[in-house]
C-alpha positions in Angstrom: 0.0 0.0 0.0 1.5 3.3 -1.1 0.7 6.4 1.0 1.1 9.8 -0.7 0.7 13.3 0.6 -1.3 15.6 -1.7 -2.9 19.0 -1.6 -6.3 19.0 0.0 -7.6 21.0 -2.9 -7.0 18.0 -5.1 -9.3 15.8 -3.1 -13.0 15.7 -4.1 -15.7 14.7 -1.6 -18.2 12.2 -3.0 -21.4 14.2 -3.6 -23.7 11.3 -2.9 -22.1 10.1 0.3 -25.1 8.5 2.2 -23.5 8.9 5.6 -24.3 12.2 7.3 -21.3 13.7 9.0 -22.2 15.6 12.2 -20.4 18.7 13.5 -19.6 16.6 16.6 -17.9 13.9 14.6 -15.7 16.5 12.8 -14.8 18.1 16.1 -13.7 14.8 17.6 -11.5 14.0 14.6 -10.1 17.6 14.8 -9.2 17.0 18.4 -7.7 13.7 17.6 -5.5 15.2 14.9 -4.4 18.0 17.1 -3.5 15.7 20.0 -2.2 12.6 18.2 -1.4 13.8 14.7 -2.8 12.9 11.3 -2.1 9.2 11.3 -4.8 7.8 9.0 -4.9 8.3 5.2 -8.0 9.1 3.2 -8.8 6.5 0.6 -9.4 8.1 -2.8 -10.2 6.6 -6.2 -8.3 7.2 -9.5 -10.2 10.5 -10.0 -9.3 11.7 -6.4 -12.9 11.3 -5.2 -13.1 10.2 -1.5 -14.1 6.6 -1.0 -13.3 6.5 2.7 -12.4 9.5 4.9 -15.0 12.3 4.5 -14.9 13.2 8.2 -11.1 13.3 8.3 -11.2 15.5 5.1 -13.6 18.0 6.7 -11.6 18.0 9.9 -8.3 18.8 8.0 -10.1 21.5 6.1 -11.5 23.0 9.3 -8.0 23.0 10.8 -6.7 24.9 7.8 -4.4 22.1 6.8 -3.0 22.3 3.2 -2.3 18.6 2.6 -3.5 15.1 3.5 -2.2 11.6 3.4 -4.0 9.5 0.9 -4.1 6.0 -0.4 -5.0 6.2 -4.1 -6.5 3.2 -5.8 -8.3 2.3 -9.0 -11.8 1.4 -8.1 -14.6 0.1 -10.2 -17.6 2.5 -9.7 -19.7 -0.1 -8.0 -16.9 -1.3 -5.8 -16.2 2.2 -4.6 -19.9 2.7 -3.7 -20.1 -0.6 -1.9 -16.8 0.0 0.0 -17.9 3.4 1.0 -21.2 2.0 2.4 -19.4 -1.0 4.0 -16.8 1.1 5.8 -19.5 3.2 7.4 -21.8 0.3 8.1 -19.1 -1.9 9.7 -18.3 0.8 12.2 -21.9 0.5 13.5 -21.4 -3.2 14.1 -18.6 -2.6 16.6 -19.4 -3.2 20.2 -17.6 -2.1 23.4 -16.5 -4.4 26.1 -17.8 -2.2 28.9 -15.6 -3.8 31.5 -12.4 -3.2 29.5 -13.5 0.2 28.4 -14.1 1.2 32.1 -10.7 -0.1 33.0 -9.0 1.9 30.3 -11.0 5.1 31.1 -10.2 4.7 34.8 -6.5 4.3 34.0 -6.6 7.5 32.0 -8.6 9.3 34.7 -6.2 8.2 37.5 -3.3 9.6 35.4 -5.3 12.9 35.1 -5.4 12.6 31.3 -7.9 14.8 29.5 -10.8 12.3 28.9 -12.3 14.5 26.2 -9.5 13.3 24.0 -11.0 9.8 24.1 -14.0 10.9 22.0 -16.4 10.3 24.9 -18.0 13.3 26.6 -18.6 13.7 30.3 -22.2 12.4 30.3 -21.2 9.3 28.4 -18.3 8.6 30.8 -20.7 9.2 33.7 -23.2 6.7 32.3 -20.4 4.0 32.1 -19.6 4.2 35.8 -19.2 6.8 38.5 -16.0 7.8 39.9 -16.1 6.9 43.6 -14.6 8.8 46.5 -15.1 7.8 50.1 -17.3 10.1 52.0 -17.3 9.9 55.8 -19.8 12.1 57.6 -21.9 12.2 60.7 -25.6 12.7 60.3 -27.9 12.7 63.3 -25.3 11.1 65.4 -24.8 8.1 63.0 -21.7 7.8 60.8 -22.3 7.1 57.1 -19.9 6.0 54.4 -20.9 6.6 50.8 -19.8 7.6 47.4 -20.0 10.8 45.4 -20.6 11.0 41.8 -18.3 13.9 40.9 -20.0 14.4 37.5 -23.7 14.5 38.4 -23.1 15.5 42.1 -25.4 12.8 43.3 -24.7 11.8 46.9 -25.7 8.4 48.3 -25.5 7.9 52.0 -26.0 4.4 53.4 -25.0 2.5 56.5 -21.9 0.4 55.9 -23.8 -2.6 57.3 -26.3 -2.3 54.5 -23.7 -1.7 51.7 -23.8 -5.2 50.4 -27.6 -5.3 50.3 -27.6 -1.9 48.6 -25.2 -3.0 45.9 -27.1 -6.2 45.3 -30.4 -4.3 45.0 -28.9 -1.9 42.5 -27.5 -4.8 40.5 -30.9 -6.5 40.4 -32.6 -3.3 39.2 -29.8 -2.7 36.6 -30.1 -6.2 35.2 -33.9 -6.2 35.2 -34.2 -2.9 33.3 -30.9 -3.1 31.3 -29.4 -0.1 33.0 -25.7 0.4 32.9 -25.1 3.0 35.6 -25.9 3.2 39.3 -27.5 6.7 39.3 -30.2 5.7 36.8 -30.9 2.5 38.7 -31.3 4.4 42.0 -33.5 7.1 40.2 -35.8 4.3 38.8 -36.1 2.7 42.3 -37.0 6.1 43.9 -39.5 6.9 41.1 -41.2 3.5 41.5 -41.4 3.9 45.2 -42.9 7.4 44.8 -45.4 6.2 42.3 -46.5 3.3 44.6 -46.8 5.4 47.8 
C-alpha cells in the first residue's frame, strides 16, 4: 500500500455520500488530529474522489491544513460505492467491552489525562460508571460512608452494614431494566417507590 501526501484542494468529496457527518464527529476528529497527529490516510479513487475518509477530510479543512495523506486506488464504480457503504456500516457493528472500556478510562482518569480526547463526553463517561470517592460524615449522630458521583453531584448515603444489600439491590434493578449505571438504577427505584406510595 502506497501512502502519498497531496494537496487537500486536489481531493474531491463524493457528492452522494449517504453517511451524514455531524459537526460533533468532525470536532472529535479535529481534536484527535491536534493531539495525536494525522495518522490515517484518506482513501481516494483514480479521480481523487473520496471513498473513505470524509470526516477526516472535513476536519483537516477546518483546521486549515493544506495537505492530507491518501491511499489512491483504481476502483470500479460499484466497488467504490459498496466499499464506502461497507466502511460506514461496519463501524456500526462494533461493540464495546464495557468492562475493559471502564478499566481503560479509569486508568486515564487516574493519570489525570484529558478524557475529552477519548471521544467520549462527560455524560457518556458518567453513564459508564461513576468515579467513587469515600465520603465519611456524621448525620444525626450516626456515621455514614458513601460515594460521590463527581459528575452529576449525586450523593448516596447508606449505613456500611447495608452496603452489600444496597449494591445487590442496585445490581438486580440494573439487570432487570438493562441499566448500565448506578445513578439511573437508583433514580428508577426512587420513582417507582414514589409512584406506589
